[in-house]
N, C-alpha and C positions, 0 to 999 in steps of 0.2 A: 128128384127135381129140385128141391129147396137149396141142397149143396151146390148142385148145378148153377143156378141162377146166382145164388150169393158170391159163390167162388169166380163165376165168369164176370160179374159185375166188379168185384173188387180188382180181380186182375187188369180189367180193361181200364177202370180208373185211374190205377197206378202206373198202367203203361201209358195212358193217354196225358198223364203228369209230367212226364219226361219232357222238359223243355230243352230240345236241341238248340234253339236260339239263344237259351241263356247260356248253355255250355259253350258254345262256338262265341260269345262275347268274351267269357271268362279266359278260355283257353286261347283264343287268338290276340286278342287285345287287352285282356284284364279288365274289361269294363261289364257293367250290370246294364243290359239291353234296356231294363225297365227305366233306364233314366238317361235314356238317348232317344233321339226320334219321336216316333209315335208313343213309345213306351211299352208298345206290345212285344210281347215274345213269340213272335210269328216270322215267317219267311220274310215278309215284305221289310217289316224293320231290319232284318239282318240283311237284305240285299242293300239297304240304305247306309247302313253303317258298318258293314263288314265287306261287302263287295259282291262281285256276281258269284263267284264259286262256293262261298260260303252261304249264300243265298239259295243256292240251287240245292246244295246239300242238305240243308235244313228242311226245305221244302219237301224233299224226296223221303226224308226221314220221318217228317210228320205225316205224309201220306202212309208211309209203312206202318207207323205205330197203330194207325186207324183199322187199317188192313188187318193186321195182326190181332188186334183185340177182337174183332168178330170171327176171325179163322179159330183162334184159341176158343172162342165160347161155342163154336160148332164142334169142335175137337171134343172138349168136355161134356156137352150134350149127347154127342153121338156115344160117348163112352158110357153115358148112363142110359143109352137105349130110349132117348125122347123121342116122340113123333115130329114128323115134319112141321106140324103146325106149332108145337111147342118149342122147336128149334128155331122158328122163325121170330118167335119172341123172345127167346133168349138172344138171339144174333141182334135183333133190335135193341135190347135192353144194354147188351154189352156195347154197341155201337154208341148210344147215346151217354153212357158211361165214359167212353173214350173221349168224346167230343167235350163233354162237360169237364174232365180232367185238363183238357187241352186249355179250355177257357179259364177253370179255375183250378190252376195247377196246385196240387197239395204242398209241392215242395219249395215254392217260392210265395209265399203268403197268399196263396190263391188268387194270384193275379198271371195271367198267360197271354195268350193269342185270341184269336176271333173265331177260331175253329174251322176256318175254311178247308185247310190241307187235310186236317184228321178228317173232316166229313168226307172230303173225296176218297180217301182211303176205305172208310167205312161203306161207302156207296159203289165203290168198285167191287168189294165184295157182294153187296146185298142187292145191286141195282146196276150192272155193267152197262148195259144200254142207255138207260136214262141217265146215268152219271156222264156218259161220253158226251151225249146231246148237249147237256147242260155245261160241260167243260166247253165244248164247242162254241158256245153261244158266247162263255167268258171270253175265249180267245179272240172271237171277232170284235168284241166289243172294247177289249184290251189294246188290241193291235190299232183300231181305229181311233180310240180317243186317248190311249196311255193311261187310262185310269183303272187301277187295279180294283179299287173299291166299287165301281160302277158295274165293273165285268162281275164281281162277286155276288153283287146283290141281285144282278138279273139272273146268274146262273142258278142263286139259291130259289129265285120264284120260278124259274123253267123247271126244276127237277121236279117239284110235285105235279106240276101241270103234265108233264110227259107221263108221270106215273098213272094220274087219273085218267089219261086219254088210253093208256094202254088197257087198264082194267075195265073202263066202263064205256069205253067205244071201240076198241079193238077186242075186247073180250079176253083179255092174256089171262094168264094164270098170276096175277099179281097180288099179294097178301094185303088185306085191308090195313093190317097193323104197320106195313112198310110204307102205306100211303100215309098214315096219320103222323109216321114217325118222320116222314120226309116234310110235310106240312110243318111240324113242330120244329125242325132243323131250320126250315127257311125262315120261320118267325124269329128265331135267336139270331140268326144270321144277321137278319134286317136290323132287330134290335142293337146289335153289336156295332152296327155301321150308322148308326143315328148321326153321331158326330160327323162322319164323312158325308152323310146326306146333306146336313147343313151347310157343310163348306163346298159341296158340289153346286148347291143353290146358291151359295154367296159367291161362287167363281174362286174360291179360294183353296180347293184342293189340290195337292200337288200331283202332277204328272209324274209317270215313272220314267225314268230314263236308265239304259245300260250303259 
């Protein structure tokens, strides 16, 4: 079990640390996106500096790495014959590690993105229905306001609320560890968006244009 946990967490962190935004900037324009736009190594900054299709590609790859981190963890845990409850803890641990890898990437001075896309990939595996609702909230707010940050903050808050409703109101089989994890991710996402919140309140946040 120790081997499973350590191995899965290390793999997830290394996978999460792969910055497709950084690679896109270097390969397409020879620039370091940490020195351009918002300075974040994420899909939004890629959109603004490299264009629509590089941004979409980075977004999908960031989602994929979050998903794969949890998928690999479950495969490792399954190989060692871990119980379903222990597997859930392992999956959450790997998911958190991948998200932290995306935010504090090992390969680029521990400076990465805000963890939104990687979190989406993690929860697509762990909680597909709640994350679908959360994404729906993000999409509606984004389409109405054109603020990616506002949609991301709202989606991060909605996700744990949906899981709490599933567990305590609908009596669904939802792991308590998953609920706590979603709350933790929500807090991290909001903290990472503090500067965006300040700009939103001051009316200085940039709207997203295709």
